[in-house]
Residue, then its C-alpha position, 0 to 999 in steps of 0.5 A: m313660205d321659207s324653206t324652214a317652214k316647208l321642212l317643219i311641215f314636211l317633218a310634222s306630216s311624216l311623223t303624223l303618217f308614221l304614227l297612224n300606220f303604227l296605231h293602225k298596225y299595232w292597235w286598230i288591226p288587233f282590235k278588229i280581229q279580236r272583236a270579229l272573232s269574240l263575236q263568233g264565240i272565240k275568246g282569249p287573253s286580251y291583246e296588250f299593245i305591241h307585245g301582245n301576250n308574249k309577257a304573259s306567256t314568259r311569266f307563265r313558264n317562269e313560274a312553272l319552271s321555278k318550282p320542281m314538278a309535284s310527282l312524276t306523271h305523264n301530264i306534263v302540259p302545265r309544265v311544258i306549255p303552262q300558258i296554253h294549259s291555263w288558257i284552255n281552261t279559261y277560255g275553252k279548247n279553242y282560243l285566240t291569242w297574240e304573238g306580238n301583234r300576230a294573231q294566233l288561233v289555238i285549236s285543240e278540239p279533235e274534230l276541228i284539227k281534222e278539219i284543218l289538216k285533212t278535210n280542208d287544208g287548202s284553206f289553211p296555208k302554212r306560215k310563210d317565213d323564208s327567214s326562218i331557222i326551220h326553213k333554212i335547215i330543212g328547206g322545202g320539205l314536208v313540214t314547209s311545202e304545200g299543195a301539189k308539192w306536198a301531196k307528191q312528198r306525202k305519197l313518197a313517205n307513205h311507205a315509211f310510215h306504213g304500219e309494217s314499216l314502223k314495226n320493222m323499225n322496232p329492233a333499231v329503236i330497242a337497240s338505240v334505247e338499250t345503248m342509252l340506258e346502258k350508258w346511263k348505268g355508268r353514271e349512277g349517282e350523277e346528274i343527267e341532262v336528260f334533254n340533251e340525252f333524248r335529243l341524241l336518242t332521236s338522232e340515233v334512232i333516225s340514223r339507225t332506221a333511215f341509214g341502216s348499217n350505214y347509221l353512222e353516216g346519218k349521225k354525222i348528218f345530224d351532227m352537221l345540221t346541229k352545227l348549222a343551226i348554231l351558225 
């Protein structure tokens, strides 16, 4: 057998192996997961090859944002996360969805949420993704840590989230909101970018409550974090 034939056999074998691995990852595994959960009564939008439900999610969001809200209401879920609102109504409070070929089990029943977050948290590890922007910005804090490290950090944070401690933060929160509203009074008749205003309000509140009289230092830290996120 000459070298050309050997090369063709090698290329054909490599291509076949690649296709088999590709189909196993993007078709067979999602099919098995969807079928296994379906047998347990967990339904959801069907997995679409490679992109999962990403296209459907984008379509839901575009449709929701294409027209103004009919009225001012606190029920903003159909506007902010319309795909989740629609799928809960279609498949129930707990359903399976797909981010690409990654399965995501959405849970909205309070008792099951309690089971996951409090009673049996060790069985539900957080997503490991050291390359994510969240991990790069906040590091190994409460949001990303687990196990003994998380328990230690949560114990240290308990005092800050105690009822009396939160009540003591009220004056700082009120002062921040009053500052924002006073600024808005001077812009009567103008369009206000509310998302950015509330982002600034959040940083203002945390800066005042966490840094006290030196809250300007806190605002400086938030500005630096914003620049880091952009980078």
